[in-house]
SETORNU-940310 format. One line per field, with one value per residue (C-alpha): residue in three letters; z, x, y negated; residue number from 0. Coordinates in nm, 4 decimals, padded with zeros to 6 digits. Each point is the difference from the previous one (the first is absolute). Layout:
N
aa <- ALA|...;
pz <- Z|...;
px <- X|...;
py <- Y|...;
i <- NUM|...;
This chain:
414
aa <- MET|PRO|VAL|GLU|SER|GLN|ILE|GLU|SER|PHE|ILE|ARG|HIS|GLY|THR|VAL|GLU|PHE|ARG|ARG|THR|ASN|LEU|ALA|MET|PHE|ALA|ALA|GLY|MET|ALA|THR|PHE|GLY|LEU|LEU|TYR|CYS|VAL|GLN|PRO|LEU|MET|PRO|GLU|PHE|SER|ARG|GLN|PHE|GLN|VAL|SER|ALA|ALA|GLU|SER|ALA|LEU|SER|LEU|SER|LEU|THR|SER|VAL|VAL|VAL|ALA|VAL|THR|MET|LEU|PHE|ALA|GLY|PRO|VAL|SER|ASP|ALA|TRP|GLY|ARG|LYS|ARG|ILE|MET|THR|LEU|SER|LEU|PHE|ALA|SER|ALA|GLY|LEU|MET|LEU|LEU|ALA|ALA|ALA|ALA|PRO|ASN|TRP|HIS|SER|LEU|LEU|MET|VAL|ARG|ALA|LEU|LEU|GLY|LEU|THR|LEU|GLY|GLY|LEU|PRO|ALA|VAL|GLY|MET|THR|TYR|LEU|SER|GLU|GLU|VAL|HIS|PRO|GLU|SER|ILE|GLY|LEU|GLY|MET|GLY|LEU|TYR|ILE|GLY|GLY|ASN|ALA|ALA|GLY|GLY|LEU|GLY|GLY|ARG|LEU|ILE|ALA|GLY|VAL|LEU|THR|ASP|LEU|PHE|GLY|TRP|ARG|VAL|GLY|VAL|GLY|THR|VAL|GLY|ALA|ILE|GLY|ALA|VAL|ALA|ALA|LEU|LEU|PHE|VAL|ARG|TYR|LEU|PRO|PRO|SER|ARG|ARG|PHE|VAL|GLY|GLN|PRO|LEU|GLN|PHE|ARG|ALA|SER|ILE|ARG|ARG|PHE|LYS|GLY|LEU|PHE|ARG|ASP|PRO|GLY|LEU|PRO|TRP|LEU|PHE|ALA|GLU|GLY|SER|VAL|LEU|LEU|GLY|GLY|PHE|VAL|THR|VAL|TYR|ASN|TYR|ILE|GLY|TYR|ARG|LEU|MET|ALA|PRO|PRO|TYR|SER|LEU|SER|GLN|SER|ALA|VAL|GLY|MET|ILE|PHE|GLY|VAL|TYR|VAL|VAL|GLY|MET|PHE|SER|SER|SER|TRP|ILE|GLY|HIS|LEU|ALA|GLY|ARG|LEU|GLY|ARG|ARG|LYS|VAL|LEU|TRP|THR|MET|PHE|VAL|LEU|GLU|LEU|LEU|GLY|LEU|ALA|LEU|THR|LEU|THR|GLY|PHE|VAL|ALA|LEU|ILE|VAL|LEU|GLY|VAL|ALA|VAL|ILE|THR|PHE|GLY|PHE|PHE|GLY|GLY|HIS|SER|ILE|ALA|SER|SER|TRP|VAL|GLY|ARG|ARG|ALA|GLY|ASN|ALA|LYS|ALA|GLN|ALA|SER|ALA|ILE|TYR|LEU|PHE|ALA|TYR|TYR|MET|GLY|ALA|GLY|ILE|ALA|GLY|ALA|TRP|GLY|GLY|LEU|PHE|TYR|ALA|ASP|PHE|GLY|TRP|ASP|GLY|VAL|ALA|ALA|PHE|VAL|ALA|ALA|LEU|PHE|MET|LEU|GLY|LEU|LEU|PHE|SER|TRP|ARG|LEU|TYR|HIS|LEU|GLN|PRO|LEU|PRO|VAL|PRO|GLN|LYS|PRO|ALA|ALA|GLU|PRO|GLN|LEU|PRO;
pz <- -10.6206|-00.0518|-00.1861|00.2675|00.2525|-00.3170|-00.0142|00.4073|00.0049|-00.1745|00.1984|-00.0815|-00.0139|00.3000|00.2204|00.3284|-00.1751|-00.3150|00.2256|00.2196|-00.3354|-00.1370|00.3552|-00.0421|-00.3665|00.0387|00.3063|-00.2076|-00.3405|00.2291|00.1833|-00.3823|-00.1931|00.2765|00.0607|-00.4114|-00.0257|00.2910|-00.1538|-00.3089|00.1139|00.2251|-00.3623|00.0226|00.3027|-00.0454|-00.3013|00.2267|00.3018|-00.2135|-00.2554|-00.2682|-00.3474|-00.0506|-00.1762|00.2413|00.3417|-00.2298|00.0594|00.3381|-00.1236|-00.3381|00.1308|00.2692|-00.3397|-00.2095|00.2854|00.0807|-00.3512|-00.0036|00.3467|-00.1583|-00.2484|00.3052|00.2892|-00.1952|-00.0174|00.3613|00.1057|-00.1719|00.2211|00.3232|00.0291|-00.1090|00.3830|00.1142|-00.3045|00.0412|00.3712|-00.0090|-00.3034|00.2433|00.2867|-00.2021|-00.1736|00.2842|00.2049|-00.3201|-00.0569|00.3924|-00.1346|-00.3092|00.3046|00.1124|-00.3305|00.0492|-00.3953|-00.2596|-00.1756|00.2981|00.0300|-00.3660|00.1132|00.2551|-00.2660|-00.2112|00.2645|00.0728|-00.3301|00.0541|00.3016|-00.1136|-00.2926|00.1952|00.0794|-00.3195|-00.2755|00.2759|00.1619|-00.3875|-00.0264|00.3424|-00.0360|-00.3272|00.1812|00.3146|-00.1459|-00.1712|-00.3667|00.0393|00.2430|-00.1106|-00.1491|00.2978|00.2053|-00.2736|00.0108|00.3651|00.0908|-00.3163|00.2166|00.2626|-00.2501|-00.0372|00.3073|00.1355|-00.2713|00.0940|00.3238|00.0166|-00.2798|00.2541|00.3162|-00.1437|-00.1981|00.3441|00.2406|-00.2067|00.0164|00.3832|00.1113|-00.3075|-00.2463|00.2006|00.2996|-00.3774|-00.0680|00.3169|00.0925|-00.3041|00.0253|00.3983|-00.1335|-00.2324|00.3155|00.1276|-00.2938|-00.0191|00.2938|-00.1310|-00.2915|00.2598|00.1635|-00.2222|-00.3091|-00.0362|-00.0493|-00.3884|-00.0284|-00.4175|00.0337|-00.1074|00.0471|-00.3004|00.0549|-00.1108|-00.3638|-00.2178|-00.3457|00.0449|00.0899|-00.2813|-00.2257|00.1757|-00.0825|-00.3821|00.0127|00.0775|-00.3139|-00.2418|00.1635|-00.2621|00.3145|00.2675|-00.2088|-00.0349|00.4002|00.0834|-00.2322|00.1057|00.3839|-00.1308|-00.1442|00.2751|00.2952|-00.2412|-00.0530|00.3326|00.2054|-00.2639|00.0723|00.3852|-00.0229|-00.1780|00.1150|00.2675|-00.1240|-00.2037|00.2890|00.2402|-00.2701|-00.1467|-00.0735|00.2919|00.2600|00.2186|00.3189|00.0190|00.2042|-00.2495|-00.2412|00.2069|00.0933|-00.4056|00.0045|00.2182|-00.3632|00.0521|00.1769|-00.3244|-00.0398|00.2637|-00.1456|-00.3395|-00.0024|00.1649|-00.1906|-00.3171|00.0508|00.0974|-00.2946|-00.2582|00.1834|-00.0910|-00.3712|-00.1426|00.0830|-00.3495|-00.0276|00.3259|-00.0448|-00.3000|00.1947|00.2887|-00.2570|-00.1736|00.4297|00.0108|-00.3720|00.1720|00.3480|-00.2166|-00.1548|00.2913|00.1278|-00.2291|00.1177|00.1593|00.3061|00.2839|00.0800|-00.3729|00.0200|00.3465|-00.1519|-00.3378|00.2630|00.1794|-00.3684|-00.0424|00.3134|-00.0420|-00.3483|00.1022|00.2914|-00.2072|-00.2808|00.2320|00.2019|-00.3232|-00.2100|00.3147|00.0924|-00.4039|00.0250|00.2526|-00.1727|-00.2579|00.0968|00.0840|00.2412|-00.0529|00.2525|00.2139|-00.3488|-00.1758|00.2839|00.0361|-00.3289|-00.0434|00.3305|-00.1432|-00.3467|00.2688|00.2059|-00.2570|-00.1951|00.3539|00.0184|-00.3400|-00.0872|00.3581|-00.0827|-00.3880|00.1154|00.1534|-00.2892|-00.1691|00.2706|00.0058|-00.3901|-00.0422|00.3573|00.0637|-00.3103|-00.1021|00.2676|-00.1200|-00.3676|00.1247|00.1948|-00.2792|-00.2248|00.2577|00.0608|-00.3630|-00.0418|00.2811|-00.2109|-00.2667|00.2801|00.0616|-00.3523|-00.0853|00.3076|-00.0954|-00.2522|00.1454|-00.0086|00.3352|00.2053|-00.0458|00.3253|00.1119|-00.0354|00.3855|00.2443|00.1147|00.3565|-00.0867|00.0092|-00.4238|-00.0099|-00.1496;
px <- -04.2583|-00.0915|00.2129|00.1066|00.0767|00.1981|00.2294|-00.0094|00.1647|00.3284|00.2519|00.1551|00.3076|00.0748|-00.2022|00.0729|-00.1496|00.2770|00.3119|-00.0929|-00.1040|00.3584|00.2029|-00.1688|00.0793|00.3110|00.0909|-00.1248|00.2465|00.2706|-00.0449|-00.1226|00.3350|00.2425|-00.0943|00.0300|00.2814|00.2324|00.2082|00.1233|00.3122|00.1034|-00.0606|00.3898|00.0271|-00.1942|00.1737|00.3255|-00.1634|-00.1938|00.2185|-00.2350|00.0229|-00.1194|-00.3262|-00.0830|00.0076|-00.2281|-00.2605|-00.0180|-00.1717|-00.1488|-00.1756|-00.1617|-00.0823|-00.1375|-00.2485|-00.1223|-00.0851|-00.2253|-00.1407|-00.0962|-00.2610|-00.1925|00.0973|-00.2841|-00.3051|00.0647|-00.0106|-00.3486|-00.1091|00.1511|00.1188|00.2595|00.1469|00.0093|00.1814|00.2363|00.0450|00.0201|00.2762|00.2155|-00.0051|00.0950|00.2650|00.1744|00.0069|00.1193|00.3198|00.0920|-00.0072|00.1332|00.2945|00.0340|00.0226|00.2886|00.0819|-00.0379|-00.2974|-00.1735|00.0814|-00.1813|-00.2740|-00.1372|00.1149|-00.2784|-00.2715|00.0833|-00.1037|-00.3430|-00.0488|00.0951|-00.1831|-00.3154|00.1052|00.1298|-00.3137|-00.2811|00.1828|-00.0152|-00.3991|-00.0572|00.1481|-00.1705|-00.3159|-00.0191|00.2552|-00.1801|00.1169|00.1361|00.1931|00.1266|00.3253|00.0835|-00.0709|00.1036|00.3415|00.0534|-00.0412|00.2236|00.2128|-00.0464|00.0969|00.3568|00.0620|-00.0917|00.2648|00.2402|-00.0204|-00.0125|00.3468|00.1592|-00.0693|00.0591|00.2952|00.1856|-00.1113|00.1374|00.3146|00.0045|-00.1528|-00.0860|-00.2781|-00.2797|-00.0069|00.0040|-00.3324|-00.1764|00.0463|-00.1670|-00.3051|00.0195|-00.0867|-00.2613|-00.1875|-00.0034|-00.1249|-00.3015|-00.0852|00.0025|-00.1895|-00.2918|-00.0295|00.0046|-00.1913|-00.3779|-00.2447|-00.1139|-00.3429|-00.0116|00.0734|-00.2836|00.0528|-00.0442|-00.0350|00.3669|-00.0809|00.2988|-00.1775|-00.1364|00.3500|00.1580|-00.2735|00.0615|00.4275|-00.0897|-00.1858|00.2965|00.1496|-00.2223|00.1077|00.2245|00.2122|00.0001|00.2338|00.2658|-00.0268|00.0563|00.2798|00.1940|-00.0432|00.2014|00.2842|00.0296|00.0232|00.1783|00.2839|00.0041|00.0718|00.2539|00.2680|-00.1121|00.0813|00.3161|00.1534|00.1445|00.1783|00.1736|00.0577|00.1237|00.2369|00.3640|00.1087|-00.2791|-00.0348|-00.2392|-00.0739|-00.3641|-00.1100|00.0784|-00.2041|-00.2520|00.0238|00.0507|-00.3848|-00.0815|-00.0935|-00.2997|-00.0964|-00.0712|-00.2991|-00.1631|00.0058|-00.0332|-00.3506|-00.1852|00.1506|00.0029|-00.3497|-00.1544|00.2043|-00.1340|-00.3944|00.0712|00.1731|-00.1411|00.1439|00.0277|00.2235|00.2058|00.0539|00.2216|00.2762|00.0506|00.1312|00.2833|00.0679|00.0627|00.2049|00.2242|00.0517|00.1236|00.2418|00.1453|00.0146|00.2834|00.2721|00.2795|-00.1150|-00.1536|-00.1405|-00.1708|-00.1121|-00.1779|-00.1539|-00.1326|-00.1561|-00.1444|-00.1330|-00.1550|-00.2189|-00.1085|-00.1167|-00.1119|-00.2135|-00.1520|-00.1091|-00.1698|-00.1942|-00.1386|-00.0766|-00.1971|-00.2065|-00.0384|-00.1145|-00.2872|-00.1194|-00.0692|-00.1267|-00.3220|-00.1944|00.2508|00.2678|00.0706|00.0897|00.2124|00.2382|00.0065|00.1197|00.2210|00.1618|00.0330|00.1909|00.2024|00.1485|00.0200|00.2344|00.2321|-00.0245|00.0916|00.2212|00.1803|00.0735|00.1547|00.1885|00.2388|00.0808|00.0792|00.2707|00.1223|00.0805|00.1008|00.0306|-00.1917|-00.0263|-00.2281|-00.2021|00.0114|-00.0827|-00.2935|-00.1662|00.0305|-00.2166|-00.2835|00.0317|-00.0679|-00.2917|-00.1529|00.1095|-00.1551|-00.3140|-00.0547|00.0174|-00.3083|-00.1708|00.0596|-00.1785|-00.2982|-00.3669|-00.0955|-00.3132|-00.3042|-00.0728|-00.3249|-00.2942|-00.0957|-00.1824|00.2446|-00.0099|00.1575|00.3644|00.1196|00.2629|00.3024;
py <- 04.9671|-00.3448|-00.3059|-00.1759|00.3538|00.1256|-00.2657|00.0015|00.3960|-00.1519|-00.0210|-00.3427|-00.1894|-00.2075|00.2374|00.1492|00.3110|-00.0432|-00.0140|00.2787|00.1905|-00.0883|00.0650|00.3879|00.0237|-00.1084|00.2250|00.3236|-00.1126|-00.0677|00.3664|00.1719|-00.1323|00.0052|00.3581|00.0612|-00.1694|00.0015|00.3423|-00.2340|-00.1273|00.3420|00.1542|00.0122|00.1376|00.2634|00.1372|-00.0218|00.1651|00.2505|00.0453|-00.1210|-00.1441|-00.3718|00.1431|00.2296|-00.2533|-00.2489|00.2962|-00.1364|-00.2753|00.1429|00.2863|-00.2539|-00.1943|00.2417|00.1843|-00.4066|-00.0230|00.3106|-00.0571|-00.3641|00.1414|00.1947|-00.3138|-00.2219|00.2747|00.1068|-00.3493|-00.0887|00.3429|-00.1363|-00.3230|-00.2453|-00.0544|00.3806|00.1157|-00.2630|00.0580|00.4107|-00.0776|-00.2345|00.1942|00.3496|-00.1679|-00.1107|00.3357|00.1883|-00.2461|00.0522|00.3968|-00.0985|-00.1448|00.3524|00.2007|00.2717|00.0445|-00.2045|00.2371|-00.0973|-00.3618|00.0001|00.1763|-00.2211|-00.2651|00.1526|00.0280|-00.3603|-00.0677|00.1437|-00.2238|-00.2625|-00.0270|-00.0850|-00.3490|-00.2166|00.1217|-00.0973|-00.3144|-00.1382|00.1300|-00.1659|-00.3513|00.0542|00.0518|-00.2627|-00.2774|-00.3008|-00.0030|-00.3485|00.1350|00.3288|-00.0809|-00.1145|00.2378|00.3266|-00.2051|-00.0116|00.3695|00.0550|-00.2252|00.2248|00.2977|-00.2104|-00.0284|00.3942|00.0204|-00.2180|00.0864|00.3833|-00.0410|-00.2107|00.1803|00.3578|-00.1239|-00.1651|00.2733|00.2538|-00.1838|00.0126|00.3225|00.1952|00.0035|00.2088|-00.2783|-00.2413|00.1750|00.0542|-00.3450|-00.0847|00.2880|-00.2048|-00.3023|00.0785|00.1690|-00.3671|-00.1617|00.3112|-00.1960|-00.3169|00.0968|00.1493|-00.2998|-00.2623|00.1185|-00.0950|00.2115|00.0361|-00.1262|-00.0735|00.3949|00.2265|00.3705|00.2449|00.4583|00.1603|00.0185|00.1190|-00.0001|-00.3518|-00.1058|00.1551|-00.1731|-00.3187|00.1060|00.0548|-00.2856|-00.2553|00.1216|-00.1670|-00.3409|-00.1468|-00.1238|00.2307|00.2755|-00.2880|-00.0746|00.3451|00.0213|-00.3083|00.1447|00.2745|-00.1821|-00.2803|00.2995|00.2615|-00.2548|-00.2052|00.3107|00.1777|-00.3245|00.0395|00.3871|-00.0734|-00.3101|00.1190|00.2829|-00.2883|-00.1945|00.2378|00.1646|-00.1282|-00.3085|-00.1536|00.3088|-00.1920|00.1717|00.1819|-00.3466|-00.2415|00.1334|00.0164|-00.3959|-00.0393|00.1635|-00.2903|-00.1715|00.1088|-00.2122|-00.2314|00.2270|-00.1486|-00.3016|00.0470|00.2561|-00.2822|-00.3047|00.1490|00.1593|-00.3499|-00.1750|00.3197|-00.1338|-00.2962|00.0133|00.3279|00.2874|00.0841|-00.3014|00.0820|00.4209|00.0195|-00.2562|00.2520|00.2119|-00.2096|-00.0696|00.3916|00.0021|-00.3314|00.1646|00.3669|-00.2080|-00.1352|00.3366|00.1129|-00.2549|00.0908|-00.2558|00.1042|-00.3494|00.0160|00.3552|-00.0564|-00.3083|00.1577|00.2835|-00.3153|-00.0777|00.3087|00.0166|-00.3196|00.0453|00.3592|-00.1063|-00.3046|00.2560|00.2112|-00.2444|-00.1137|00.3577|00.1367|-00.3507|-00.0047|00.4644|-00.1163|-00.3422|00.2754|00.3168|-00.1559|00.2542|00.2792|-00.1720|00.2800|00.2500|-00.2566|-00.0989|00.3568|00.0446|-00.3099|00.1046|00.3921|-00.1521|-00.2042|00.2708|00.2647|-00.2748|-00.0222|00.3546|00.0722|-00.2577|00.0148|00.3447|-00.0302|-00.2819|00.2131|00.2070|-00.3238|-00.1122|00.3503|-00.0525|-00.3674|-00.1209|-00.3910|-00.0313|00.2394|-00.0766|-00.3534|00.1332|00.2073|-00.2635|-00.2582|00.2190|00.0475|-00.4154|-00.0138|00.1954|-00.2129|-00.3086|00.1813|00.0349|-00.2741|-00.1803|00.2446|-00.1774|-00.2938|-00.0050|00.2290|-00.2025|-00.1194|00.1168|-00.1799|-00.2483|00.1136|-00.2674|00.0163|-00.2293|-00.3017|00.1131|00.3644|-00.0367|00.0545|00.2537|-00.1420;
i <- 0|1|2|3|4|5|6|7|8|9|10|11|12|13|14|15|16|17|18|19|20|21|22|23|24|25|26|27|28|29|30|31|32|33|34|35|36|37|38|39|40|41|42|43|44|45|46|47|48|49|50|51|52|53|54|55|56|57|58|59|60|61|62|63|64|65|66|67|68|69|70|71|72|73|74|75|76|77|78|79|80|81|82|83|84|85|86|87|88|89|90|91|92|93|94|95|96|97|98|99|100|101|102|103|104|105|106|107|108|109|110|111|112|113|114|115|116|117|118|119|120|121|122|123|124|125|126|127|128|129|130|131|132|133|134|135|136|137|138|139|140|141|142|143|144|145|146|147|148|149|150|151|152|153|154|155|156|157|158|159|160|161|162|163|164|165|166|167|168|169|170|171|172|173|174|175|176|177|178|179|180|181|182|183|184|185|186|187|188|189|190|191|192|193|194|195|196|197|198|199|200|201|202|203|204|205|206|207|208|209|210|211|212|213|214|215|216|217|218|219|220|221|222|223|224|225|226|227|228|229|230|231|232|233|234|235|236|237|238|239|240|241|242|243|244|245|246|247|248|249|250|251|252|253|254|255|256|257|258|259|260|261|262|263|264|265|266|267|268|269|270|271|272|273|274|275|276|277|278|279|280|281|282|283|284|285|286|287|288|289|290|291|292|293|294|295|296|297|298|299|300|301|302|303|304|305|306|307|308|309|310|311|312|313|314|315|316|317|318|319|320|321|322|323|324|325|326|327|328|329|330|331|332|333|334|335|336|337|338|339|340|341|342|343|344|345|346|347|348|349|350|351|352|353|354|355|356|357|358|359|360|361|362|363|364|365|366|367|368|369|370|371|372|373|374|375|376|377|378|379|380|381|382|383|384|385|386|387|388|389|390|391|392|393|394|395|396|397|398|399|400|401|402|403|404|405|406|407|408|409|410|411|412|413;
């Protein structure tokens, strides 16, 4: 393809296609993360309804996260053969249908089974979505595009938690979960309607051996393994905070209602701002210069949750949320930058580590809560954030990729 045609085939900031892409990916992210995280504020209610412990109740999210993580490893290679948009569309519609089934689950074990199947279908979107953006959006616009997509993830996490939490208080958890499923179906329709077809995608036969070789090759890069580890501690610590903060605030001396706790999750809205703003800032100042500051912010926010005042606890959760989404925006776009022609595989491994961290840390956090209360959870999460800070230090000293020498008319990678 001539250089001029390659340039024109990119989706650029300021065009109608860029706006349509953002709307579609925003809706997809909103649906995916609303369906995934809507059970988080309901964990105390699950403990009450089904007579299970905090750690067992957390399985409603941790089990889904672990299955999502494993599915990520296969979603990329399958999308290489079947196409990006097709896989994402199937993922969205199947996930919405499973959430409607979850609302009718007769007992705890059947609810967990449906949530595990949900992890299988949800895994078809996040890694493929990142790959689609990396392929189709101009390098100069990818930071903003990825940030807006992650902003949709934040909107879904916020909306799913708020809607499920408030409706559970008013009508029961089944109505809350079922409503989130219905919203997911509407978002899937918007996605199909507005996402532009792939123009830079080149289909490849389904070859798992070749994919495994590409997976192995990614670990020879001096930066990618550290970025994968960053994803794991980022979401692991963040999910653990959100899993158990509701137990703390619904217990004495605070004794907040289910609706009040659900409204507190409204601080998630700061993630919609931080993901795009920090992603754009990192594009201008350099990722290595901004990433470590997100972990410092998260540690400061965690310290605020140890106070005895509800306002400061909520502020602390907001600061942690800001740092998490900013860090994820930087790390995920950095993975695409370093992956070269193996973007699908790199996105899959990053998100495997990302969701595996959530599944494992989210479940372990319940053990710390049972033995030591919130102080134990905070100490566990602080250890994760300190690891993230160490990984950021290693990435700070990473040699930058050489800028390829190309004709002036061809876009330069950032």
